[in-house]
C-alpha positions, 0 to 999 in steps of 0.5 A, a space after each residue: 500500500 502506498 500513502 501520500 500525506 499532504 500537510 505543513 512542514 516543521 517550518 510552520 510548526 503547529 499541532 498539525 505539523 506534529 500530527 503530520 510527522 507522527 501519522 507519517 511515521 506510524 503509517 510507514 511501519 505498514 506502508 510506503 509513505 510520502 510526506 508532501 509538505 509546504 515549503 511556503 504555506 502563506 505569506 510569512 507575516 500572515 502566519 500566526 507565529 510568523 516570528 518563529 517561522 523556519 526556526 528549529 523548535 522541536 526534535 521530532 522528525 520523520 523517520 527514515 522510511 518516510 520519503 519527505 518532499 518539502 515542495 509546496 508553495 502557496 504562490 507557485 502553481 508549478 509546485 502544485 503540479 509537482 505535488 500532484 504528480 508525487 502524490 499519485 498513490 493508493 491513498 491521499 491524506 490532506 491535513 487541515 483543521 479537520 484533520 481528525 475527521 479525515 484521518 479517522 475515515 482513512 484509518 477505518 479503511 486502513 484497518 480493514 486492509 490489515 
């Protein structure tokens, strides 16, 4: 099984960033996982914690089984096309504010397979 996870990178550290990393690491024990991450999620000054964008504030990281691609830019449609091509997998997970709904639905299907 191949899974693509789209979400924020550690550059934009938040609860969803932590969840992206932990979900990718957990799923990589059972499947091939690609993490397709935002390099520029929005203009830096509009991000709630803009003063800390890009700082290394955590030791959590993707494990070596996860293929990490930090390529998405909010202002570059070419990066969207690249991400779309990289994300052609069996399952795609898009992490956002509704992360728990999306992931719970996916995990229900994932559990049926294993």
